[in-house]
N, C-alpha and C positions, 0 to 999 in steps of 0.2 A: 471454433473454440481454441483459445490459445492454452497450449499446455503449460502446467506450473512446473518450474524447475525445482528439484528437491532442495536447493539451498535458499529458496525463497523464504525470507523472514516474515512476511506480510501475515497478519491474522486473516481468518476466513473472510471476514467482512471487507477488508481492504483488497484482497485477492479477488473477490467477487466484482468489486467496483472497478478494479483495473482491467479484469476480463471484459467488463461491459465497455469500457472505454476503448480497448483495443479491438474489440469486435466491429467497430466502425471504420476500421482501417483494412486495406487488403492484407492477406496473410503474409506477403513478402515485404511489408512495410519495415524500415529498420527498427522501429519500436517493438514490434511483434516478434521480430527475429531476436532481438536482444533480450526480451523478457523470456521467451521460450528457452533460450540457451544459457541463461543465468549470467550474461555478460555484465561487466562492471557498469556499463552505461545504464543498466536497468536494475542496478543493485538496491535502488529504492525509488519511490514514485517521483521524488523531486529530480534525481539524476536523469531519470527517463524523460522528464518533461523536455529537455533540449532537443530530444529526437522528434518532437512534435511541434517545433517552432512555427511551422506553418498552420497549425491548428489551435489558436489560443483558447478556443472553447474546451478543447480536450485537456490543455494544460491546466485550466482552472479546475477542472474535474479531478485530475490527478492530484493537485495541490490539496483539494478538499479531503480526497481520500487519505492522503498522508496525514493531514492534521487530525482527521477523526480517529485514526489508529492511535496517535499520540494522546488524544483526549481520553480514549478508552484505556490506555495504559495508565495515565494519571488517575482516572477514577478508581481503577483497580487498586492502586497503591494506597489511595486515600481510604478505601474501604478497608483494606487489610490492616492499616494503622489504627483505625477506629476500633476494629475488632480486637486487635492486639492490646490496645490500651484497656478496652472494656474488660478483657479476660484478666489482666494483671491487677486491676483495681478491686477485684472482688476479694 
């Protein structure tokens, strides 16, 4: 299991996806080390992808995890906007 750095911004879902991806690598792989240490190279899933250049299958999964996080943020903002408009119109 790859430990989570305290400065990690990822939500619980993206974090779980990243941990599953990194679990396929040896613990001393540069991507695992960077993620656990909070290094700039692992500051987000897209930045970490270059450390996995030899594993395009894992890069694709990292990109999907990153995009999923963005979609969840956008959905949350849209929901809040709808609720705020609904409350103000009464």
